[in-house]
N, C-alpha and C positions, 0 to 999 in steps of 0.2 A: 506578415505570414500567421504571428500570433492571432490575430483577431479573427482567421479565418479556422484557427486550429480549435478557440476555443465552442467558435460556434457548433463546430463540427463536433467537440467531444460533449457539448450544452444538449445537442437532436438527438447523441445517439444513448447518453440518458434517459432521453424522455423516453425515446421509446423503448427504452427499457422498463419502463413505468405502463403494462398494460393492464388495465381495468376492465372487467366485463359491464355489463350495462345487466342492474338486478331486474325482477319480472316487473316491481314497482315500475321505477324507472321507464320500463318500455310501458306496460300501462298509461304510464303517463304521457308521453309522448306521441301516443294513439290519440288520449282525450283530449290533449289540447291540438290536435291536429284537425281543423274544420273537415280538410279534404284528401283523397288519398288520389294513388293512380294502382286503376285495376289493369293488366294485362293478361296475354290469352289470343288464342292463334282464332284468325278470322279464315273461312269459308274457302280457301284459297289456301290454306295453312301459313297465310301469312304473320309474323308478331304484329300485334296494336296493342297500344293504349291511349285508357281514358282518363280523363278527370273525374271522378264522381264526388260528388257531396255524399260523404261516409262519419255521422256521430254514432251510431247505434253501436254497441256490444257488448259482448257476454263475455269478458277478459280478454286474453290474446290472441284467442282461437277463432272466435266466432263473430262476426259481422253484419250488420244490415242493410243496403243502401236502395233508395228509390230510385226506381227510374223508366221511362220509354218502353212496353212490350214490344215496341216497333225499331226501337235502334237497332244498330249493326252488333255491338255486343252483345244484348238479351238473343239475339238469333241464334250466333257463334256460341255463347252457352248454352243454350237446348241441344245443339250439334254435338256439343267438346266441354264438356265442365272442368275441365285442367283451365287455373290459372293461380294466377298471383297479383300481390294486395300490397301497394308498397307506402309506408305513412314515412314524412322528413318532415326535420325542423331545419332546414337551411342555415338559419345563425346561429345555433347551437351545433351543426357539423352532425348532426345525428337520422339516425334511418333504422325502418325495418321493413322488411321484403319476407312476405309471408305466403308459402308455396302450398295451397289447397286446390279445394274444388268450391264450385257454386250448384245450389239448389235457385230455381226460379219462382217463385213465390207468385201467386195468382189468390189465394187466399182471404180474405176478407179481416181476419187480425191480422198479419203480416200488414197489410195495407194501412189497417186504422190507427196502426200506431204508430208507423214513418209518418201519416197524414198529420198535414198545419196548415192553421187559416191561411189561404192566400195559394193554398194551391192547384186552387181550380183555373188561375190563368194558367198555369202549362195541362191541368186534366179539365177540360169544362166539363164530364160528366160526374166529379167529383171521384169519391174514394172508386167508387163500381166499374168508373171509368177503364172502358177494356186497353188503354194505354197506359197505363198505369200498372206494374208493377214489382216487387221488390226482391231483389240478390240477395240471396245469404253463401254468404264467403266464410266455411271453413279448412282452415289450414290444420295440415300437417304434418308440417316445419316452418323452421323460419331462420334467418339470418340476420343482424343487427352491427351495426356499427356506431362507432363514436370517434371524435379524432385523439381518442387514448385506447382504443382496442376493438376488436371485434367477436362475436361469437355467434355460437348454432343454438336453436331450442328443435330437441326432439319430439312430437307427437306426442312422449311420456312427460316431457316436462309443463308443455303447452295445456296437457287435460288437466295434470297435477292443480297447475296456475289458477285453470276455470272452476273447477271443480265447488256445486254449488251459486254460481254466479248465475244470477237473470241479466236478460237484455236489461241494459242503463243508457239512453241518451250523454256519452261522458263528456260530452262539450256542454252539456249547460251544466255540470259539476264544476267547470272549470270560472263557472262565469260566478258562485256562489262567494 
């Protein structure tokens, strides 16, 4: 019984230590995530998620995703732009869920920014392929967690951190 009580006391002491993740730690989580999960409601208002390649970020609040125009999630975004974007590191028990909206871009400047050699196997007509588009996710709030605590970010928190930032390939930065 003594052992069980000590474990309980140690667990209780551990719970008392609440540490919030800094914005820099959250940005590091985003940058080292090669993929994110995007959530949306489909045309029948059913909740859906898709795993997406997501490495281009402008701070915490804006993210670019290249995808197929014909995909069901893009068609849903055209009708209802509300979405969430979730980044996680399961090995460190960290997660960040951003809430906001999406804009579907067909402009060359967005498509060229995310284009990589070899993308022709997905989009045979190249950058101008009509089935190639870029989804821009823009957050208005967020919730994060880690083994030692959780917290929320407001639009003001996100905007303050993102001020003056440009889009960068965050994953490429982690390879240096």
